[in-house]
N, C-alpha and C positions, 0 to 999 in steps of 0.2 A: 425358686428362683425362676426355675426353669414349669414345675407347674405354674406360678404366678403365669407368668408370662401369656401359658397357653389355656388360664381360661379369663384371661380379660379380650380372649381373641375371640373366642366358642362362646362365654359366656350371655346369656337370653337377651344381655341389654349393649351387651359387642352386636350382636343378628343382626338386633331393632336397626344401631344405628345404620352398621354399612347397609342395611334397607335401604333406610329414609335418604340411607345419599347416595343411591345409586337408580332411585326412581330418581331426584331432583334430579343426578345427569347423564340424558341414557346415553349409550355406546353403544361404538357402533362396533356389528358382529367382529371378527376376529380367523383372517383368512387363511390357510398357508398356500405356498405357492404349487402350483398344477403342476402334477405331476406328469412326466415322459408321456408320449405315445406315439405309436407308430415308429414311426424312425428310427425317432431319441427312443426307446423305449428299449430297455436294457435285457439281450438279451446274452441266456445262458449255456453254453457249449453243449449236446450231448445231440440225441436220435434227433428227428428233424419230422418226428411223429411220436413227437413227446414222452416217450417209453424213458426207459430208467438204463440208459449202458453204462454203468459204475464210472462216468465220469466223474472230475469233478467234484461234483457235487454231490453226489453219493458216500465219494471218501472223505465229506466233508465234514456230513452224517453220523459216519463211519468209526475217525475222531478220537471224538469224546464220548461215548459210549464203550467206544474200547480200551481211552485212558479211567470211567469211569469202573469199568468192571475190574483191570490192575489193580485198582487201589482198593475195591471191598476185598478183592482174593486176600492184596497184603495186608489184609486191617485183621481179617479170619487168619491169615496164620500167625500173624504179631499173637495175639487171643487164642490160637489154642501153644504156638513156645509157652508159655508166660501162662496157663497150667496144668504141664505135664511138670517147667520147675515148682510150681508149688504141690503134685501131685508125689514129686522125689523127692523133696524136705519135711 
């Protein structure tokens, strides 16, 4: 059923029908909200010259990397342990 629904949306006939409908009824482009600038802009803590002082924004990048490395090390340890057990039997 999912395949037929996808085909009904992406078939050449369906595309042509959507193009014909779009040509009959022009639509204004969608525009999102303006980004804040000036005093309303988000200011991150850190050095005034833009350098990295190891503040909160740095630790937020390091934590996921450390967690990934720990997960990889645990997986490698589990594989090594299972191979040792396999070799002992």
